[in-house]
Structure formats: structure tokens, C-alpha cells
DOTIGU-36597 format. One line per field, with one value per atom (N, C-alpha, C, O): residue in one letter; z, y, x. Coordinates in nm, 4 decimals. Example, Ala and Ser with C-alpha at 12.3 -4.5 7.8 and 13.67 -1.06 7.14 Angstrom:
<recs>
resn: [A_A_A_A_S_S_S_S] .
Z: [0.7800_0.7800_0.7800_0.8465_0.7080_0.7140_0.7870_0.8039] .
Y: [-0.5690_-0.4500_-0.3300_-0.3319_-0.2250_-0.1060_0.0030_0.1138] .
X: [1.3190_1.2300_1.3200_1.4236_1.2850_1.3670_1.2900_1.3409] .
</recs>
This chain:
<recs>
resn: [M_M_M_M_A_A_A_A_N_N_N_N_T_T_T_T_S_S_S_S_F_F_F_F_T_T_T_T_R_R_R_R_D_D_D_D_E_E_E_E_T_T_T_T_I_I_I_I_L_L_L_L_A_A_A_A_L_L_L_L_D_D_D_D_V_V_V_V_L_L_L_L_Y_Y_Y_Y_F_F_F_F_A_A_A_A_D_D_D_D_K_K_K_K_L_L_L_L_R_R_R_R_L_L_L_L_N_N_N_N_K_K_K_K_G_G_G_G_N_N_N_N_H_H_H_H_E_E_E_E_I_I_I_I_V_V_V_V_E_E_E_E_L_L_L_L_S_S_S_S_E_E_E_E_L_L_L_L_L_L_L_L_N_N_N_N_E_E_E_E_L_L_L_L_P_P_P_P_I_I_I_I_I_I_I_I_P_P_P_P_F_F_F_F_F_F_F_F_A_A_A_A_R_R_R_R_R_R_R_R_K_K_K_K_N_N_N_N_F_F_F_F_R_R_R_R_S_S_S_S_K_K_K_K_G_G_G_G_G_G_G_G_V_V_V_V_N_N_N_N_G_G_G_G_Q_Q_Q_Q_L_L_L_L_S_S_S_S_K_K_K_K_F_F_F_F_R_R_R_R_S_S_S_S_S_S_S_S_Y_Y_Y_Y_N_N_N_N_K_K_K_K_G_G_G_G_K_K_K_K_K_K_K_K_N_N_N_N_P_P_P_P_D_D_D_D_V_V_V_V_G_G_G_G_T_T_T_T_I_I_I_I_F_F_F_F_Y_Y_Y_Y_E_E_E_E_V_V_V_V_A_A_A_A_D_D_D_D_E_E_E_E_F_F_F_F_D_D_D_D_E_E_E_E] .
Z: [4.0408_4.1674_4.1797_4.1232_4.2428_4.2415_4.3535_4.4460_4.3418_4.4359_4.5649_4.5661_4.6665_4.8006_4.7969_4.7395_4.8638_4.8763_4.9487_5.0388_4.9105_4.9752_5.1306_5.1610_5.2189_5.3631_5.3634_5.2668_5.4789_5.5064_5.4951_5.4223_5.5597_5.5523_5.4147_5.3769_5.3361_5.1990_5.1122_5.0274_5.1435_5.0849_5.1043_5.0131_5.2311_5.2772_5.2020_5.1605_5.1879_5.1184_4.9667_4.9069_4.9124_4.7722_4.7354_4.6382_4.8241_4.8112_4.8282_4.7723_4.9112_4.9366_4.8186_4.7917_4.7416_4.6225_4.5166_4.4410_4.5090_4.4096_4.4308_4.3375_4.5601_4.5834_4.5642_4.5221_4.5982_4.5771_4.4254_4.3853_4.3453_4.2064_4.1479_4.0357_4.2117_4.1695_4.0298_3.9973_3.9391_3.7907_3.7013_3.5809_3.7607_3.6840_3.6197_3.6854_3.5053_3.4270_3.4783_3.4238_3.5743_3.6237_3.5317_3.4692_3.5330_3.4592_3.5271_3.6243_3.4884_3.5644_3.5578_3.6394_3.4661_3.4644_3.5429_3.5515_3.5940_3.6777_3.8000_3.8652_3.8298_3.9527_4.0749_4.1531_4.0918_4.2104_4.2192_4.3271_4.1082_4.1124_4.1224_4.1837_4.0581_4.0905_4.2328_4.2825_4.3010_4.4437_4.5233_4.6161_4.5004_4.5834_4.5643_4.6641_4.4379_4.4288_4.5013_4.5677_4.4928_4.5633_4.7235_4.7972_4.7673_4.9178_4.9576_5.0554_4.8856_4.9159_4.9149_4.9900_4.8355_4.8275_4.9532_5.0002_4.9980_5.1154_5.2568_5.3548_5.2575_5.3815_5.4243_5.3385_5.5568_5.5994_5.6310_5.7170_5.5776_5.6012_5.5584_5.6382_5.4380_5.3820_5.3881_5.3282_5.4614_5.4677_5.3346_5.2501_5.3065_5.1863_5.1198_4.9977_5.2057_5.1518_5.0957_5.0209_5.1259_5.0687_4.9528_4.9067_4.8961_4.7820_4.6576_4.6554_4.5487_4.4143_4.3420_4.3847_4.2493_4.1791_4.1340_4.1271_4.1051_4.0584_4.1667_4.1366_4.2921_4.4134_4.3968_4.3759_4.4053_4.4109_4.3004_4.3245_4.1841_4.0744_4.0244_4.0523_3.9454_3.9036_3.8255_3.8501_3.7326_3.6517_3.7420_3.7210_3.8359_3.9385_4.0123_4.0115_4.0732_4.1600_4.0768_4.1194_3.9572_3.8740_3.8329_3.8461_3.7854_3.7621_3.8699_3.8421_3.9941_4.0970_4.1112_4.1167_4.1161_4.1389_4.0143_4.0373_3.8971_3.7866_3.7847_3.7625_3.8081_3.8028_3.9413_3.9325_4.0450_4.1447_4.1265_4.1607_4.0718_4.0384_3.9364_3.9560_3.8461_3.7358_3.8003_3.7867_3.8705_3.9343_4.0390_4.0539_4.1150_4.2331_4.1869_4.2354_4.0869_4.0354_3.9617_3.9393_3.9237_3.8654_3.9632_3.9290_4.0869_4.1997_4.1932_4.2561_4.1131_4.0879_4.1237_4.0827_4.2017_4.2478_4.1308_4.0639_4.1169_4.0095_4.0827_4.1829_4.0437_4.1117_4.1122_4.1930_4.0249_4.0152_4.1206_4.1380_4.1848_4.2850_4.4248_4.4454_4.5181_4.6486_4.7138_4.6870_4.8011_4.8572_4.9627_4.9896_5.0160_5.1156_5.0547_5.1304_4.9188_4.8670_4.8825_4.9163_4.8567_4.8792_5.0271_5.0623_5.1146_5.2620_5.3094_5.3920_5.2609_5.3287_5.2601_5.3284_5.1351_5.0578_5.1244_5.1450_5.1546_5.2098_5.3503_5.3889_5.4303_5.5631_5.5670_5.6555_5.4724_5.4590_5.3874_5.4057_5.3070_5.2306_5.3320_5.3009_5.4458_5.5343_5.5900_5.6687] .
Y: [0.8391_0.8760_0.9535_0.9080_1.0503_1.1359_1.0770_1.0113_1.1025_1.0556_1.1260_1.2293_1.0764_1.1407_1.2773_1.2971_1.3680_1.5105_1.5212_1.4425_1.6148_1.6367_1.6741_1.7585_1.6194_1.6764_1.7975_1.8340_1.8566_1.9729_1.9385_2.0099_1.8333_1.7996_1.7827_1.8312_1.7073_1.6758_1.8101_1.8297_1.8971_2.0210_2.1068_2.1588_2.1115_2.1856_2.1336_2.2094_1.9940_1.9441_1.9825_2.0130_1.9773_2.0113_2.1435_2.1704_2.2342_2.3815_2.4246_2.5234_2.3416_2.3539_2.3353_2.4129_2.2248_2.1935_2.3037_2.3432_2.3504_2.4448_2.5691_2.6224_2.6231_2.7442_2.7434_2.8426_2.6165_2.5952_2.6002_2.6581_2.5434_2.5293_2.6742_2.6970_2.7680_2.9034_2.9110_2.8772_2.9532_2.9786_2.8558_2.8597_2.7497_2.6412_2.5837_2.5903_2.5333_2.4834_2.3196_2.2278_2.3051_2.1684_2.0726_2.1148_1.9509_1.8524_1.7133_1.7009_1.6232_1.4924_1.4260_1.3390_1.4650_1.3962_1.4828_1.4412_1.5929_1.6720_1.5909_1.5291_1.5930_1.5306_1.5568_1.4677_1.6965_1.7322_1.6736_1.6484_1.6562_1.6108_1.4451_1.3817_1.3915_1.2450_1.2020_1.1034_1.2869_1.2560_1.2943_1.2189_1.3999_1.4387_1.3202_1.2710_1.2726_1.1733_1.0526_0.9924_1.0115_0.8842_0.9170_0.8336_1.0286_1.0623_1.0517_0.9852_1.1138_1.1113_0.9645_0.9306_0.8873_0.7418_0.6624_0.5650_0.6983_0.6228_0.6716_0.5971_0.7865_0.8434_0.7786_0.7612_0.7416_0.6718_0.7702_0.7371_0.8772_0.9790_0.9334_0.9395_0.8898_0.8322_0.6820_0.6218_0.6211_0.4726_0.4046_0.4430_0.3005_0.2270_0.1780_0.1763_0.1403_0.0926_0.2034_0.1755_0.3228_0.4364_0.4931_0.5983_0.4276_0.4905_0.4161_0.2940_0.4995_0.4268_0.4010_0.4485_0.3369_0.2836_0.4024_0.3888_0.5144_0.6362_0.7301_0.8479_0.6936_0.7740_0.8675_0.8144_0.9858_1.0809_1.0539_1.0670_1.0180_0.9847_1.1103_1.2201_1.0963_1.2122_1.3124_1.4331_1.2574_1.3400_1.4104_1.5271_1.3405_1.3958_1.5183_1.6286_1.4903_1.5904_1.7121_1.8253_1.6902_1.7828_1.8760_1.9984_1.8078_1.8759_1.9684_2.0800_1.9188_1.9940_2.1262_2.2387_2.1030_2.2152_2.3227_2.4437_2.2761_2.3619_2.4364_2.5575_2.3669_2.4345_2.5371_2.6446_2.5026_2.5877_2.7170_2.8268_2.6984_2.8065_2.9012_3.0226_2.8511_2.9442_3.0281_3.1500_2.9512_3.0187_3.1118_3.2143_3.0835_3.1534_3.2926_3.4004_3.2763_3.3985_3.4888_3.6061_3.4340_3.5274_3.5708_3.6520_3.5252_3.5634_3.5020_3.5491_3.3897_3.3301_3.1803_3.1192_3.1232_2.9797_2.8868_2.9103_2.7900_2.6771_2.5774_2.5255_2.5438_2.4383_2.3044_2.2207_2.2758_2.1608_2.1349_2.0247_2.2412_2.2402_2.2372_2.3048_2.1538_2.1552_2.2797_2.3565_2.3152_2.4473_2.4543_2.5613_2.3387_2.3433_2.4021_2.4520_2.3992_2.4566_2.6203_2.6860_2.6725_2.8181_2.8531_2.9573_2.7737_2.8164_2.8039_2.8850_2.7080_2.6959_2.8026_2.8597_2.8302_2.9374_3.0764_3.1589_3.0971_3.2270_3.2368_3.3443_3.1275_3.1314_3.1645_3.2375_3.1110_3.1269_3.2577_3.3113_3.3076_3.4361_3.5588_3.6671_3.5437_3.6496_3.7162_3.8103] .
X: [7.5004_7.5191_7.6652_7.7647_7.6680_7.7964_7.8882_7.8406_8.0185_8.1169_8.0891_8.0222_8.1353_8.1200_8.1917_8.2987_8.1213_8.1709_8.3052_8.3344_8.3828_8.5087_8.4922_8.4079_8.5624_8.5596_8.6471_8.7140_8.6414_8.7180_8.8572_8.9261_8.9149_9.0502_9.1018_9.2085_9.0168_9.0569_9.0651_9.1522_8.9660_8.9658_9.0986_9.1628_9.1256_9.2500_9.3771_9.4647_9.3796_9.4985_9.5023_9.6054_9.3781_9.3523_9.3901_9.4607_9.3363_9.3650_9.5100_9.5575_9.5781_9.7113_9.7949_9.8866_9.7622_9.8225_9.7861_9.8749_9.6701_9.6355_9.7089_9.7690_9.7071_9.7855_9.9249_9.9845_9.9913_10.1272_10.1571_10.2581_10.0752_10.1009_10.0774_10.1228_10.0138_9.9849_9.9485_9.8347_10.0354_9.9840_10.0076_9.9823_10.0553_10.0828_9.9489_9.8450_9.9495_9.8368_9.8220_9.8834_9.7441_9.7370_9.6424_9.5451_9.6816_9.6136_9.6215_9.6960_9.5599_9.5545_9.6969_9.7272_9.7787_9.9096_10.0202_10.1358_9.9840_10.0834_10.1217_10.0376_10.2530_10.2867_10.2107_10.1776_10.1802_10.1046_9.9571_9.9036_9.9025_9.7686_9.7697_9.6838_9.8713_9.8846_9.9096_9.8552_10.0013_10.0348_9.9080_9.8788_9.8296_9.7235_9.6228_9.5702_9.5942_9.4993_9.5365_9.4521_9.6627_9.7022_9.6851_9.6326_9.7270_9.7199_9.5696_9.5358_9.4869_9.3387_9.2843_9.1928_9.3381_9.2801_9.3497_9.2910_9.4545_9.5170_9.4583_9.4553_9.4180_9.3669_9.2314_9.1449_9.2096_9.0917_8.9831_8.9015_8.9726_8.8846_8.7431_8.6496_8.7286_8.6067_8.6167_8.7059_8.5242_8.5267_8.5259_8.4450_8.6143_8.6253_8.4929_8.4774_8.4033_8.2800_8.1965_8.1028_8.2234_8.1481_8.2072_8.1628_8.3129_8.3889_8.3495_8.3338_8.3336_8.3087_8.4418_8.5471_8.4360_8.5613_8.6543_8.7765_8.5922_8.6732_8.6961_8.7152_8.6968_8.7066_8.8392_8.9483_8.8275_8.9308_9.0323_9.1523_8.9902_9.0775_9.1426_9.0945_9.2596_9.3391_9.2479_9.2499_9.1701_9.0784_8.9714_8.9384_8.9227_8.8221_8.8788_8.8242_8.9879_9.0556_9.0941_9.0715_9.1526_9.1978_9.0669_9.0684_8.9624_8.8441_8.7884_8.7445_8.7914_8.7355_8.8255_8.7759_8.9486_9.0385_9.0368_9.0372_9.0352_9.0213_8.8947_8.8950_8.7802_8.6594_8.6523_8.5930_8.7052_8.7162_8.7968_8.7528_8.9153_9.0048_8.9315_8.9260_8.8853_8.8161_8.7014_8.6916_8.6172_8.4964_8.5308_8.4643_8.6322_8.6681_8.7280_8.6935_8.8221_8.8719_8.7814_8.8115_8.6694_8.5608_8.4663_8.3803_8.4707_8.3787_8.2464_8.1516_8.2361_8.1034_8.1250_8.2238_8.0290_8.0402_7.9894_7.8887_8.0637_8.0299_7.9474_7.9966_7.8252_7.7418_7.8032_7.7628_7.9017_7.9724_8.0837_8.1358_8.1128_8.2291_8.1536_8.0529_8.2104_8.1621_8.1642_8.2566_8.0714_8.0589_8.1821_8.2365_8.2185_8.3301_8.4576_8.5408_8.4784_8.5905_8.5828_8.6813_8.4673_8.4580_8.4595_8.5149_8.4029_8.4006_8.5524_8.5941_8.6330_8.7555_8.8462_8.9311_8.8325_8.9119_8.8786_8.9677_8.7573_8.7218_8.7778_8.8237_8.7762_8.8244_8.9805_9.0251_9.0591_9.1987_9.2342_9.3434_9.1425_9.1721_9.1570_9.2067_9.0929_9.0663_9.1907_9.1804] .
</recs>
């Protein structure tokens, strides 16, 4: 069973970190990723009962952002990345 999909608000926060990091090579140990993971876990956006043990883990958050960045730069959607990432990115890139 996959983790709960990112909400629009979570996606905006995640993309803000990604765009702010610009060309930095993000990984699950980066301060930005650690803080984002912690923030997403503190927010009451997704009910606690709907969360798996690894909900918005550093590795999971970093994976989504890395896959998104790579596929978005190539102009090809990655099926492992939530469509909300592409929708929000397109909305703010206009």
C-alpha cells in the first residue's frame, strides 16, 4: 500500500524547497529535506490515523522531489510522482 498522496498545500511547500535549493543536489540528509519532512509530519493536513509509519520520511520526500525535478526538466512525467506536482509547477510557471 502506497503512502497517502501529497495534498496541494504539501506540494506547494515541497516545491518551494526544491526551487529555493535550485541547483543543490538534495538528499535525505540535507537540512532543507530534514526540515520539510519534519514540517509535513507536524501539519494536521493528513489525519494521523491515515498515515503509515514512514509518512513523509526524509527519504520519501527527497525521492519525490528528485524524481519530479528530473522528469520535469526532461518534459516527461514520471508515473512515480504525484500528478499534483506537475499541476502546481505548471500553474506557477505560467
